[in-house]
Structures are given as structure tokens and as C-alpha cells.
C-alpha positions as CSV (number, residue, x, y, z in Angstrom):
1,M,0.0,0.0,0.0
2,A,1.3,3.5,-0.9
3,I,1.4,6.2,1.7
4,Q,-2.2,7.2,2.6
5,K,-3.7,10.3,4.2
6,T,-7.2,10.3,5.7
7,E,-9.4,11.7,8.5
8,A,-9.7,9.4,11.5
9,L,-11.2,9.1,15.0
10,L,-9.2,7.2,17.6
11,L,-10.9,4.1,18.9
12,R,-8.3,2.9,21.4
13,K,-4.6,3.1,22.2
14,K,-2.0,1.4,24.4
15,D,1.7,1.9,25.2
16,L,4.1,-0.2,23.1
17,R,7.7,-0.5,24.3
18,E,9.2,2.6,25.7
19,T,8.5,5.2,23.0
20,S,5.6,4.0,20.8
21,L,1.9,3.6,20.8
22,M,-0.4,0.8,19.4
23,L,-3.4,2.5,17.9
24,S,-6.8,1.7,16.4
25,F,-8.5,4.3,14.3
26,F,-11.8,4.4,12.4
27,T,-11.0,6.3,9.2
28,R,-13.1,8.0,6.6
29,D,-11.6,6.2,3.6
30,F,-10.4,2.8,4.9
31,G,-12.6,1.8,7.8
32,K,-10.8,0.5,10.9
33,I,-7.1,0.3,10.9
34,H,-4.5,-0.8,13.5
35,G,-1.2,1.0,13.5
36,V,2.0,1.8,15.3
37,L,3.0,5.4,16.0
38,K,6.7,5.6,17.0
39,G,8.6,8.2,19.0
40,V,5.7,9.8,20.8
41,R,6.5,8.8,24.4
42,G,9.6,9.3,26.5
43,S,12.0,12.2,27.0
44,R,12.4,12.8,23.2
45,A,8.8,12.4,22.3
46,R,7.2,14.3,19.4
47,G,4.8,16.4,21.4
48,N,2.4,17.2,18.6
49,A,1.9,13.6,17.3
50,N,0.2,11.9,20.3
51,P,-3.5,11.3,19.3
52,L,-6.2,12.2,21.7
53,Y,-9.6,10.6,22.3
54,F,-12.5,12.7,21.2
55,S,-10.8,14.5,18.4
56,L,-11.0,14.4,14.6
57,D,-7.4,13.7,13.3
58,E,-5.7,13.7,10.0
59,I,-3.3,10.7,9.8
60,V,-0.7,9.6,7.4
61,F,0.1,5.9,7.3
62,Y,1.7,3.2,5.2
63,E,1.8,-0.6,5.2
64,K,4.4,-2.5,7.3
65,K,6.0,-5.4,5.5
66,K,5.0,-8.9,6.7
67,S,2.6,-7.4,9.3
68,D,-1.1,-6.6,9.7
69,L,-0.1,-3.3,11.3
70,F,0.3,0.0,9.6
71,I,3.0,2.5,10.4
72,V,1.4,5.8,11.3
73,S,3.9,8.6,10.5
74,Q,1.7,11.6,11.2
75,C,-1.3,12.4,13.4
76,E,-2.6,16.0,13.6
77,A,-5.8,17.1,15.4
78,Q,-8.2,18.9,13.1
79,E,-11.1,19.3,15.5
80,I,-11.0,18.7,19.3
81,F,-14.3,18.0,21.0
82,L,-13.5,19.9,24.2
83,N,-17.0,19.7,25.7
84,V,-16.8,15.9,25.6
85,L,-13.4,16.0,27.3
86,K,-14.7,18.3,30.1
87,D,-18.0,16.6,30.9
88,W,-18.0,13.0,32.3
89,D,-21.6,12.2,31.2
90,R,-20.6,13.1,27.6
91,A,-17.3,11.3,27.9
92,K,-19.1,8.1,29.1
93,A,-21.4,8.2,26.0
94,A,-18.4,8.8,23.7
95,Y,-16.4,5.9,25.1
96,Y,-19.4,3.7,24.8
97,I,-19.8,4.7,21.1
98,L,-16.1,4.1,20.4
99,E,-16.3,0.6,21.9
100,L,-19.4,-0.2,19.8
101,V,-17.5,0.7,16.6
102,D,-14.4,-1.2,17.7
103,V,-16.3,-4.4,18.6
104,F,-18.5,-4.5,15.5
105,T,-16.1,-3.6,12.8
106,E,-13.2,-5.5,11.2
107,P,-9.8,-4.0,10.1
108,C,-9.9,-2.5,6.6
109,G,-13.6,-3.3,6.3
110,K,-15.2,-0.1,5.3
111,V,-18.9,0.2,6.1
112,E,-20.7,3.0,4.3
113,G,-22.0,5.7,6.7
114,V,-20.3,4.6,9.9
115,F,-17.6,7.3,9.8
116,E,-20.1,10.1,9.3
117,T,-22.4,8.6,12.0
118,L,-19.5,8.4,14.4
119,L,-18.3,12.0,13.7
120,N,-21.9,13.3,13.9
121,S,-22.3,11.7,17.3
122,F,-19.2,13.4,18.7
123,R,-20.2,16.8,17.2
124,A,-23.6,16.4,18.8
125,L,-22.1,15.6,22.2
126,D,-19.7,18.5,21.8
127,S,-22.6,20.9,21.0
128,K,-24.2,19.8,24.3
129,K,-27.0,17.6,22.9
130,E,-28.3,15.1,25.5
131,P,-25.8,12.2,25.9
132,A,-28.5,9.5,26.3
133,A,-30.4,10.7,23.2
134,T,-27.2,10.9,21.2
135,A,-26.2,7.3,22.2
136,R,-29.6,6.0,21.2
137,L,-29.5,7.8,17.9
138,F,-26.0,6.5,17.2
139,E,-27.0,2.9,18.1
140,I,-29.9,2.9,15.7
141,R,-27.9,4.6,12.8
142,F,-24.9,2.3,13.4
143,L,-27.0,-0.9,13.5
144,M,-28.8,0.3,10.3
145,A,-25.4,0.7,8.6
146,L,-24.4,-2.8,9.6
147,G,-27.6,-4.3,8.4
148,L,-28.6,-5.4,11.9
149,W,-31.6,-3.1,12.5
150,P,-35.0,-4.8,12.0
151,D,-38.2,-3.3,10.8
152,S,-39.3,-1.1,13.7
153,D,-43.0,-2.1,13.1
154,T,-42.2,-5.3,14.8
155,F,-41.6,-3.6,18.2
156,K,-44.4,-3.0,20.7
157,L,-43.8,0.6,21.8
158,T,-45.6,3.4,23.3
159,K,-46.6,6.2,21.0
160,G,-43.7,8.5,22.2
161,A,-41.1,5.8,21.7
162,A,-42.5,4.8,18.3
163,S,-42.5,8.4,17.1
164,T,-38.9,8.9,18.3
165,L,-37.7,5.7,16.6
166,S,-39.4,6.8,13.3
167,C,-37.6,10.1,13.5
168,F,-34.2,8.5,14.3
169,E,-34.6,6.1,11.3
170,K,-35.8,8.5,8.7
171,N,-34.7,12.1,9.4
172,N,-31.2,13.5,8.9
173,W,-28.8,13.7,11.8
174,Q,-29.3,17.5,12.3
175,V,-33.1,17.0,12.8
176,S,-32.8,13.8,14.8
177,S,-30.2,15.1,17.2
178,K,-32.5,17.8,18.4
179,I,-34.9,15.3,20.0
180,K,-35.0,15.2,23.8
181,L,-36.0,11.9,25.3
182,T,-38.0,11.3,28.5
183,R,-36.5,8.8,30.9
184,E,-39.3,6.4,29.9
185,V,-38.8,6.7,26.1
186,D,-35.0,6.3,26.6
187,S,-35.5,3.2,28.6
188,E,-37.8,1.7,26.0
189,I,-35.5,2.3,23.1
190,K,-32.4,1.3,25.1
191,K,-34.0,-2.1,25.9
192,I,-34.4,-2.7,22.1
193,T,-30.9,-1.5,21.1
194,A,-29.2,-3.3,23.9
195,G,-31.0,-6.6,23.0
196,I,-29.8,-6.4,19.4
197,I,-26.3,-5.5,20.4
198,N,-26.0,-8.2,23.0
199,D,-27.3,-10.8,20.5
200,N,-24.5,-10.0,18.1
201,I,-21.5,-10.0,20.5
202,D,-19.9,-12.7,22.5
203,R,-19.0,-10.7,25.6
204,P,-20.5,-7.8,27.5
205,L,-19.3,-4.4,26.5
206,K,-16.7,-3.1,28.9
207,T,-18.1,0.4,29.0
208,V,-21.6,-0.9,29.9
209,K,-20.1,-2.9,32.8
210,I,-18.0,0.0,34.1
211,F,-20.4,3.0,33.6
212,E,-23.7,1.5,34.7
């Protein structure tokens, strides 16, 4: 693979040896990728290259021979979602959304619409939209993109929950993200989305176990 440049959102990272990081990104053009970013830790670290959670980055990467990992040579923040960083309720929703994407996607398997849905969810959280409503909207749009969302007519819902689901399914993100959920409607929809998610994974989500 030639040297590539794309927009990306960090899914997870961990220390690698003394100076490097092991990274997983979800990118606009290539789906999920795993990569190594060298020289960003320690006394001689490149201070402007360490990726942050909750930021839109521009990364440059290339293929490492005889390895499934890419070498990430550059990572520059284009948009930092400061209100997510500053607010724990927003951060919890964001970490949960990142784990969903990480668990349900395969490396280099681009799924149409997932990157935009992920980016829109972070922008909604950053603009102080309700965390719970944003999480429910993301779940539904994400499951739709993956082909895992059933016909909502099969659900037995109250009028408020049915109306909200219809909006989340059919309207654009800008309109849907303005909806405020009552606790009862949130609970109804969350029961449905959690059921579908749990039916398609082999272990409980870490963020659900930690945050609830």
C-alpha cells in the first residue's frame, strides 16, 4: 500500500515498548485500521503527534511489510471536542460509542455511513446535545449501517417511543439530534438496542459494565 492520508477518529490506544503507541482508528476512507506510532513517548517524544480521544485527526500511514499493522507517521488534530473532554456524562457516552464501533467492525472493512455517524455523534455531544439521546441515535444509525436493525414495526412501543424511533430512522442527523428523550422513552429504546447489540457480541461491552 502506498502512503495514505485520511481523516480518522481514535478508537483505542495502548503503550508499546518505551516510546511508541499501538493505535486503532476508524477512518473516513479505509474503515478501521490498526497501526503503530513511533517516537511519541519518553523524553524525546514528538509532542504534537500523540493522538487524543474525542478529536478528529488527520493521519498519514503506510503498510508495514509482513505485518497486519500499519505505520502511522503523522497524526494531527483537526477538531477537538472539548465539551466531551470536560463533561463526564458526555465522555461516558463517547467511550461507549467508540467501543461499539471497535467491537462491531473489522480492520480495513469499510462500512458506508459509519464514519459520518461516528463523527456526527461526537459533534452532537460537543454541542451539548443530550448524551442519552445521542447514544440511542448512534446505536440505531450504526445498527442500520451494519444491516442489523430490524423493521421497527415489529416492536411493541408506546406512542412516544415509536415516534422517536421513526424520526431516528428516517430524518437526517441534524433534525434527529435535536430530539430530547424522556426517561421512559429512553428506557424503551435502550432495551431494544441493547438486546440487538447483545445478541451480536460474545461478551458484554466493557463500557456498559464500568459505567452503569
